N, C-alpha and C positions, 0 to 999 in steps of 0.2 A: 517174704515167702507166703504169708497169708494172703496178700492181694493177688498173687498169682493163683492160688486155689480157688478164690472168689471167681476170678475171671474164667478159668477152665470150667468150673461148674456151670457158669452161665451158657458157655458155648455148647456143653454137652446136653443141658436141658433143652435149649433151642433146637438142637440137632435132632433130638428123640422126638420132639413134638412136631417138628415141621413148621414151626411158627416162629416169627421173628418178632423180637421186642428191641426196640431202639429206645435206650435211656437218653436223658438229656445231656448235651455236650456244653460245658461252661467253662469259662477261663476264670475260675475261682478255687482256691486252695480248699480242701475239706480234711476230714479224718480219713485216713487211708489203711487203717488197720483195726479190725473188730474182730476179737476173738470170741468163740462160743456163740454162733449165730445160726439163726435160721433165715430162709429167705422167702419173701412173698412176690408173686409175679402178677402184673396187671397188663394183660394184653389188650391191644386195640382191636376191635371187632365191630362189624356193622351187621345188624341184624334187623331186617323189616325196615330198611331205611333210617334207623336209629343207631347212634354210636354208642357201643356198650364196653364195659371193662370186663373181660373173661379172666377171672381171679383163679390162680392156682396157689393154695396154701396148705396143700396136703402134708407137707413135711416140717411145718411149724411146730416148734416146741416152746411151751410157755416159759420155760426155765432159761430160755437163751434171749440174746438180743435179736430184734427182728430187723431185716433189711428189706425195704420195700423198692422193688425193681419195677417201675412203672412207665409204660410207653409214652414217650415224649408228645405224641400226638393227642393223647386223651385230654378231653376238657375237664375243667374242675367240677363242673355239674355233675359229671359221670363218676368221678372218682372219690370226691370228698365223703359222701355218705358212707361208702366202704371203708375209707380210711378211718373215720370216726368209729365204726363198728369194731374194726381190728385193734384200734388203740384201747378201746373198752375191754376187749377179750384179753389182751396182753397183760393189762394192768389188774383186771378183777376175775380172772378165771380161778378155778379151784387150785390149780398148780402154779400159779403166777409166783414169780420171785423177784423180791426188791432188788433194784440195782440193774435191772435189765432195760435197755433202751431201745426206742425206735429210731430208724435212720432211712432217709432217703437217699438213694444211690444216684450218681451221675458220673460222666466221663469228664476227668479233669484235663483240659487241653494244655495246661501250664506243665503238670508233671507227666502226662501221658498215663495216668493211672486211674483206676476206679476210686471214687472219692464218696464220702457219705456226709450228710448233714442231720444231726440230731433234732428231733422235733417233739420230744417227749412232753414238754410242758405246754404245747400249743392246744388251745381249745377253740375249735371251730365253732363260730356263730353263723348259722345258715338260715336264720329267720327273716332274711331280707331287711336289714337295718344296717346302719354305717356307724362307725366309730364316733363320729361328731355327736350324733344323737345319744349314744352310750355315755359319752363324758359329761354330757349335759344332764343326763338323768342321775349319774353317779359322781357328781362334781367333786364331793368330798374325798373321794379315793384319788383323784388326780390333781388336787389343788397345789401340791408341793412340786410339781413338775411343769416343765415347759412341754406342752403337749402339741404334737404335729400329726395331723391326718394325711396319711398317703393313700392314694387310691390308683389302682392299676387296672387299666382298661387293655383290650387287645389293640387299640389304635393310638393310645396316649395315656399319659401319667399326669397326676396332680399333686401338688403340695398344698395343703389346705384348699384354698379355692383358686388357686393359681395353676393354670394348664402349662406344662412343660413342653418345650420343642424337643425334637429328637436329639439324644445324646447329651443334653445339659442337665438331666435330672440329678445325677450324683453330686456334681459340683455345686449347683444351686442349692441342694439340700444343706450340704456341709457349710456354705457360705451363709445360709439363713440361720443355722443354728449358732454359728460363730457370732453373728451380729445381733441375734435377738434373744438369746436364751438367759442372758443377764445373770449368769452364774448358777442357774437352776439346772438340775439334772434333766436332760432331754428324754421324754418318752415318745418313741414312734409307735402310731396306731395304724395297723395295716388292713386295707380294704382292697379285695380282690373280686373283680368281674368274673362271675362263674363261667363266662365264655372263654375265658383265658385258657390256653393249651398248658399242660403241665411243663413243657419246656418253658414257657414264659414265666409261669409261676415260680418255678425253681431258680430261674435267672433273677428275678427280683428278690426271692427269698435269700439267696446266696450273697447277693450284692448288699442288701441290708445288714446281714449278719456280719459281713467285713467291716461294717462300720462301728459295730457295737464296741464299747469300752465302759469304763467307769462313768463317763459323762453321757453316754448315749445308750440308752436301753429300749427295749421293745415291749410293748404290751403283750402278755400270753394269749389274749383273745385275738382271734384273726377273723375278719368279717368277710364272708363269701356271699356275694349279693347277686341277685337278679335284677337287672337294670329296669325291667318293666315295672318292677313293684317298689322301687327306692326313687323317691323325689330328689331332684338335685344331687343325683350321683356323678354329675360330670362325665357323661359317657359318650357325649357327641364327639 
């Protein structure tokens, strides 16, 4: 019943504002029931030839969970600064309440329902660096893991320094972990080109989330990079 209420609220808001917002459509299962929530809306808008995120968060309450409804066409470079700011407000405002989470919303084509992906622990690094340099600088923090750097661009994906052909990423990654981890817990380090659309970003995020278990974990740091400022980003 809660899912139906969320969906109806979405249509009512869009109807009243005369604005459309298309959330990502993904074939991945997620959380489908969140009680006591507020919703944030990031609409796609073009102003002076620039793409901007028109944000509506008038009804957010710090003591509730926050659901981020973001238009799938928006690029990461447009939305991530706002997501970082809102994360901070939700966690550290005067009325913040422990145990309240942040969720990205998407349409799950498997169940035909609205689904959510929690991202409370994610720390976005937007200073134009990559995880491989971070691991090198803080090697002591990662020495007990089998570390894999994953890089996602609009036209290609990379596992460490190997470029993947279309459609082979997930199977190749699992085979690589099985063959090379040598009993160590694997830690995946995620690097996202800021030109990626939100649809592409959440596609990779939910896919990686589906792989996580006791043997495969993700670094909470996510590196959002500008390819013109990062050497060897594997962006060609």
